N, C-alpha and C positions, 0 to 999 in steps of 0.2 A: 229427689227421692234418695234416701239413704240405702246403700246396698247392705245386704246381710253379710256378716262375716261367715265364711264357709267353715263349718264344723268338721274337723277331721276326726276320724275314728281312732287314730293313734297320735298321741302327743309325742312328737319327735324328740323334744328336749328331755322329757322324762324317760323315754325309751332309751336314749343314748346314755343318760345318767345311770339307769339300771344295768346296761351292758358294761359300762365302765366299772361299776361296783362289783359285778359278777367277775370281770377279768381280774380285779384286785383280789377277790376272794380265792380265785384259782391260783394266782401267783403265790399267795400265802400258803395255800394247801400244798402246792408243789414244793415250796421251800421247806415245809415241815414233813414232807413225805406222806401226806394224806391223800385220800381220794379227792377228785374234783367235786366241788359242790354241785347240787342240782340247779338247773336254771330256775329263776324265780317264776312264780305264777304269772306275774305281770308280763315278763318277757314272752312266755309261752302264749299268753292271751293275745299279745300284740302280733306275734308271728301268725297265729291262727286268723286274726282279723284281716291281716294283709292278704293271706291266701284266699279267704272267703270273698273279700271285696274285689280282688283281681279276677276271680272266677266269674264275677257278675259283669265283667266288661263285655261289650257287644261282640267282640271277636270270639269269645268262648261260649256264648249263651246257648248255642245249639249242639254243643259237644255231647255225645252220648256217654262218654267216659269221664265226665267232669269230676265225680267223686274220687276216682283213681288219680286224676291229675292233681287234685288238691292234696290227697294223702302223700303222693310222691313229692310234691313241693314241700310239705311239712317235714317229711323225712330228710330231704336234702338240706333244708334250712338247719335242722338240728344236727345233722351229721357234720356239716361244715361250719357250724357256728363259731368254733374256735379259730377259724381262719380270719374272722372279722377283725380289722384293726381300727379301733376307735380314734387313734391319732390321725388317721387319714380323713376321717369323716368330718 
């Protein structure tokens, strides 16, 4: 019996490619003295999907403050997004 291929909610390769493209745009903006560009909608959606799906894990299922936890996780991800080094990944 053939096993089904597990469908992931975030395409890791596309997500990493988007992050690399964003980092490239940031470097160009920094060199030209411009503001950092906004994160793409795809990056934001991926981070949101990750927080939503992690919150569904059995260890978090009965938390009464799950929405606060998810919003804190999103805030921290966006706050420290520039610390991510795609070369290490």
